[in-house]
C-alpha positions as CSV (number, residue, x, y, z in Angstrom):
1,M,-10.1,38.8,26.4
2,P,-9.1,37.8,22.9
3,G,-5.4,37.4,22.4
4,V,-4.7,37.1,26.2
5,F,-3.9,33.7,27.6
6,N,-3.0,31.9,30.9
7,L,0.5,30.6,30.2
8,S,2.6,27.7,31.5
9,V,6.1,28.6,32.6
10,D,7.7,27.5,29.3
11,E,5.2,29.5,27.3
12,A,5.7,32.5,29.6
13,V,9.4,32.4,28.7
14,K,8.5,32.4,25.0
15,E,6.2,35.4,25.6
16,A,9.0,37.2,27.5
17,Q,11.3,36.7,24.5
18,E,8.7,38.0,22.1
19,V,7.8,41.1,24.1
20,R,11.4,42.0,24.6
21,S,12.1,41.6,20.9
22,L,9.3,44.1,20.2
23,G,10.9,46.7,22.5
24,V,8.7,46.2,25.5
25,L,11.0,46.6,28.5
26,S,8.9,45.2,31.3
27,V,6.1,42.8,32.2
28,I,4.0,42.2,35.3
29,L,3.3,38.7,36.5
30,F,0.1,37.3,38.0
31,G,-0.1,33.7,39.3
32,L,-2.7,30.9,39.0
33,P,-1.9,28.3,41.7
34,D,-2.9,24.6,41.5
35,K,-4.5,24.9,44.9
36,K,-6.0,27.7,47.0
37,D,-6.3,27.9,50.8
38,D,-7.1,30.4,53.5
39,V,-3.5,31.7,54.0
40,A,-2.6,32.2,50.3
41,T,0.3,29.7,50.5
42,G,0.8,29.8,46.7
43,A,1.6,33.5,46.8
44,W,4.7,33.2,49.1
45,A,5.9,29.6,48.6
46,E,9.4,29.4,47.2
47,D,8.1,27.1,44.5
48,G,5.0,29.2,43.8
49,I,4.0,29.6,40.1
50,V,5.2,33.2,39.8
51,Q,8.4,32.4,41.5
52,Q,9.0,29.5,39.0
53,A,8.2,31.8,36.1
54,A,10.4,34.6,37.3
55,R,13.4,32.3,37.6
56,A,12.8,30.9,34.2
57,M,12.3,34.2,32.5
58,K,15.3,35.8,34.1
59,G,17.4,32.9,33.0
60,E,16.4,33.4,29.3
61,V,15.7,37.2,29.1
62,P,17.8,38.7,31.9
63,D,17.3,42.4,30.8
64,L,13.5,42.2,30.9
65,V,12.3,44.1,33.9
66,L,9.9,41.8,35.9
67,M,7.2,43.3,38.1
68,G,5.5,41.1,40.6
69,D,1.9,41.7,41.6
70,V,1.6,41.3,45.3
71,C,-1.9,40.4,46.3
72,L,-3.5,37.3,47.8
73,C,-6.9,37.1,46.0
74,E,-5.8,34.6,43.4
75,Y,-4.4,32.3,46.1
76,M,-7.2,32.6,48.6
77,S,-10.0,30.0,48.6
78,H,-12.5,32.8,49.3
79,G,-11.1,35.3,46.7
80,H,-10.5,38.2,49.0
81,C,-7.2,40.2,49.1
82,G,-6.4,39.4,52.7
83,I,-7.1,37.1,55.6
84,V,-10.8,36.9,56.4
85,R,-12.4,36.3,59.8
86,K,-15.9,36.1,61.1
87,T,-17.4,39.1,62.8
88,A,-20.7,40.1,64.5
89,A,-20.8,43.3,62.4
90,P,-23.1,43.0,59.4
91,Q,-22.1,43.9,55.8
92,S,-18.4,44.2,56.7
93,L,-17.3,43.0,53.3
94,G,-19.4,45.3,51.2
95,A,-22.7,47.0,51.6
96,A,-25.9,45.2,50.5
97,A,-29.5,46.4,50.5
98,I,-32.8,44.8,49.9
99,A,-35.1,47.2,48.1
100,V,-38.8,46.6,48.5
101,R,-41.6,48.4,46.7
102,V,-45.0,47.9,48.2
103,T,-47.0,50.9,46.9
104,N,-50.1,50.7,44.8
105,V,-51.1,47.2,45.8
106,A,-53.9,45.8,47.8
107,P,-53.5,45.7,51.6
108,E,-53.2,41.9,51.7
109,E,-50.6,41.9,48.9
110,K,-48.7,44.7,50.7
111,K,-48.6,42.7,53.9
112,K,-47.2,39.7,52.0
113,A,-44.5,41.8,50.4
114,I,-43.5,43.2,53.8
115,D,-43.4,39.8,55.3
116,K,-41.3,38.5,52.4
117,A,-38.8,41.3,52.8
118,A,-38.6,40.8,56.5
119,A,-37.9,37.1,56.0
120,A,-35.2,37.9,53.5
121,I,-33.5,40.4,55.9
122,T,-33.7,37.9,58.8
123,A,-32.2,35.2,56.7
124,R,-29.4,37.5,55.6
125,L,-28.6,38.6,59.1
126,A,-28.5,34.9,60.2
127,Q,-25.7,34.2,57.7
128,P,-22.1,34.4,59.0
129,Q,-20.6,37.9,58.5
130,F,-16.9,38.4,57.6
131,E,-14.3,41.1,57.5
132,I,-10.7,41.5,56.4
133,D,-8.1,41.2,59.1
134,N,-5.9,44.0,57.8
135,D,-2.9,43.6,60.2
136,A,-2.7,39.8,60.0
137,S,-2.7,40.1,56.2
138,L,0.4,42.4,56.2
139,D,2.7,39.5,57.2
140,L,1.6,37.4,54.3
141,L,2.0,40.3,51.9
142,A,5.5,41.0,53.2
143,R,6.5,37.3,52.9
144,T,5.2,37.3,49.3
145,A,7.3,40.3,48.4
146,V,10.5,38.8,49.8
147,S,9.8,35.5,48.1
148,L,9.2,37.1,44.7
149,T,12.3,39.2,45.0
150,R,14.4,36.2,45.8
151,A,13.1,34.5,42.7
152,G,14.2,37.4,40.5
153,I,11.3,39.9,40.5
154,D,12.8,43.4,40.0
155,I,9.9,45.6,41.1
156,I,7.3,44.7,43.8
157,A,3.8,45.9,43.1
158,P,1.4,45.5,46.0
159,S,-2.3,45.7,44.8
160,D,-4.1,44.5,47.8
161,M,-5.1,47.9,49.3
162,M,-4.4,46.8,52.9
163,D,-3.6,49.8,55.2
164,G,0.1,49.9,56.0
165,R,1.2,47.3,53.5
166,V,3.9,49.5,51.8
167,A,5.6,50.1,55.1
168,A,5.4,46.4,56.0
169,I,6.8,45.3,52.6
170,R,9.6,47.9,52.7
171,R,10.6,46.8,56.1
172,A,10.6,43.1,55.1
173,L,12.6,43.8,52.0
174,D,15.2,45.8,53.8
175,E,15.6,43.1,56.5
176,A,16.1,40.5,53.7
177,S,18.9,42.6,52.2
178,F,16.7,43.8,49.3
179,A,17.0,47.5,50.1
180,N,17.3,48.5,46.5
181,T,14.2,46.7,45.3
182,P,11.7,49.4,44.4
183,I,8.0,49.3,45.3
184,L,5.3,50.3,42.7
185,S,2.2,50.8,44.9
186,Y,-1.3,50.4,43.6
187,A,-1.9,53.5,45.6
188,A,-5.3,54.5,44.2
189,K,-7.0,51.2,43.3
190,F,-10.8,51.8,42.9
191,A,-13.6,49.3,43.6
192,S,-14.5,49.0,39.9
193,G,-16.7,46.9,37.6
194,F,-14.0,47.1,35.0
195,Y,-12.0,44.2,36.6
196,G,-14.6,41.5,35.6
197,P,-12.7,39.8,32.7
198,F,-9.5,39.5,34.7
199,R,-11.3,38.1,37.7
200,E,-12.9,35.4,35.5
201,A,-9.6,34.5,33.9
202,A,-7.8,34.4,37.2
203,D,-10.6,32.7,39.1
204,S,-10.2,35.4,41.7
205,A,-13.7,36.9,42.2
206,P,-14.8,37.0,45.9
207,Q,-16.9,34.0,47.0
208,F,-18.9,36.3,49.2
209,G,-19.3,40.0,49.7
210,D,-17.2,42.4,47.6
211,R,-14.0,44.5,47.9
212,R,-15.6,47.9,48.6
213,S,-14.5,47.8,52.2
214,Y,-10.8,48.0,51.3
215,Q,-10.7,49.3,47.7
216,M,-11.5,52.9,47.0
217,D,-14.8,54.8,46.4
218,G,-14.9,55.8,42.7
219,A,-16.6,59.1,43.7
220,N,-13.9,60.3,46.0
221,V,-10.8,61.8,44.4
222,R,-9.7,63.5,47.6
223,E,-9.5,60.1,49.3
224,A,-7.3,58.9,46.4
225,M,-4.9,61.7,47.0
226,R,-4.7,60.9,50.7
227,E,-4.1,57.2,50.0
228,I,-1.3,58.1,47.5
229,E,0.3,60.4,50.0
230,L,0.2,57.8,52.7
231,D,1.9,55.2,50.5
232,I,4.6,57.6,49.6
233,E,5.2,58.3,53.3
234,E,5.5,54.6,53.9
235,G,8.2,54.2,51.2
236,A,6.6,53.7,47.8
237,D,9.0,54.5,45.0
238,M,6.3,54.6,42.3
239,I,2.6,55.0,42.4
240,M,-0.3,53.7,40.3
241,V,-3.9,54.6,39.5
242,K,-6.2,51.7,38.6
243,P,-8.3,51.6,36.4
244,A,-7.0,54.1,33.9
245,M,-9.4,55.6,31.4
246,P,-12.4,56.0,33.8
247,Y,-10.1,57.7,36.2
248,L,-8.1,60.1,34.0
249,D,-8.9,63.0,36.3
250,V,-7.4,61.1,39.2
251,I,-4.2,60.4,37.1
252,A,-4.1,64.2,36.2
253,A,-4.6,65.2,39.9
254,A,-1.9,62.8,41.0
255,R,0.6,64.1,38.4
256,E,-0.1,67.6,39.5
257,R,0.5,66.9,43.1
258,F,3.2,64.2,43.3
259,D,6.6,64.0,41.6
260,L,7.1,60.2,41.7
261,P,6.9,58.0,38.6
262,L,3.2,57.6,38.0
263,A,1.7,54.4,36.5
264,A,-1.8,53.7,35.2
265,Y,-3.3,50.3,34.6
266,Q,-5.5,49.9,31.6
267,V,-7.5,47.1,33.0
268,S,-9.2,44.0,31.5
269,G,-12.6,45.6,31.1
270,E,-11.1,48.5,29.2
271,Y,-9.3,46.1,26.9
272,A,-12.3,43.9,26.5
273,M,-14.6,46.8,25.5
274,I,-12.2,47.9,22.7
275,E,-11.8,44.4,21.4
276,A,-15.5,43.7,21.5
277,A,-16.4,46.9,19.7
278,A,-13.8,46.3,17.1
279,R,-15.0,42.7,16.5
280,N,-18.5,44.1,15.9
281,G,-17.2,46.6,13.4
282,W,-18.1,49.6,15.5
283,I,-14.7,51.2,15.8
284,E,-11.3,51.1,14.2
285,R,-9.4,48.9,16.6
286,D,-5.8,50.1,16.2
287,R,-6.8,53.8,16.1
288,V,-9.0,53.5,19.2
289,M,-6.4,51.4,21.0
290,M,-3.7,54.0,20.4
291,E,-6.0,56.9,21.2
292,S,-6.9,55.3,24.6
293,L,-3.2,54.9,25.4
294,L,-2.5,58.4,24.4
295,S,-5.2,59.7,26.6
296,I,-3.7,57.9,29.6
297,R,-0.3,59.4,28.8
298,R,-1.7,62.8,28.2
299,A,-3.4,62.7,31.7
300,G,0.1,62.3,33.2
301,A,1.0,58.6,33.4
302,S,4.7,57.9,32.8
303,I,4.1,54.1,32.9
304,I,1.2,52.3,31.3
305,L,0.3,48.7,32.1
306,T,-1.8,47.4,29.3
307,Y,-2.9,44.1,27.6
308,H,-2.3,46.0,24.3
309,A,1.4,46.3,24.9
310,K,2.6,44.1,22.0
311,D,0.2,45.5,19.5
312,A,1.1,49.1,20.5
313,A,4.8,48.3,20.3
314,R,4.4,46.9,16.7
315,L,2.5,50.1,15.6
316,L,5.1,52.4,17.2
317,A,8.1,50.5,15.7
């Protein structure tokens, strides 16, 4: 991701000053803790890295709107977005399959192939299986939201995709006297391959399994509408579709159906493809960058989260 960096707190303050001077009104913060554990302590600790950055940025650029991403994957030792527990059910953190082709071979070779496949399946089943403990994860997410708000975050943006997390966060914020803090819910976050560059930069890829058991199926737009509706019922003030350009139809469907402010996240893979193609001389970088943002806006997004924000702001000035 050329031009995108992990920043220390003091450098993040300088970045905040620069983006505000360019006319960018808001940023979203993600944290990289010094240590990870199984309860995501760095996410909700009062001295967590995002909490430190929020206080420092608010002190220097008070009119910059700070969004706080509420998820646990960057802070968990296993890289999943919630608490994980062992289970007897196989493949609970993402489907897996072993494909075996044994046709057009001699009978003895066919038997060897079948034996090899059977051994692989047996070995897989002997490994510990895991699943997300959805309800236990809600408490950590709520604690994170309150901690971030106390530190100066203006908008809470849960991206974990746990069921019921918007209601849990809304309740916790209200009980902590933050009734006016809005929630921007990653309501339709798809299990996508476009997150790869971010996961590498944030060291947040799952150590086992994947996130398909709690993120959304890219083939199912009706499920996306149901998830958005549920988050609105739980108290979301704004909704988001992620990724953006591969899901323009979902953005358009959400805009047609719901009246809340609608955000779309142009994710790391989308950014990286444009940058890579431009560096190879295959496209006109600025033109394609602006065209991609325009397509997201045209589909119906009223808020765009993008790594191209500074460059786009310069071109629009």
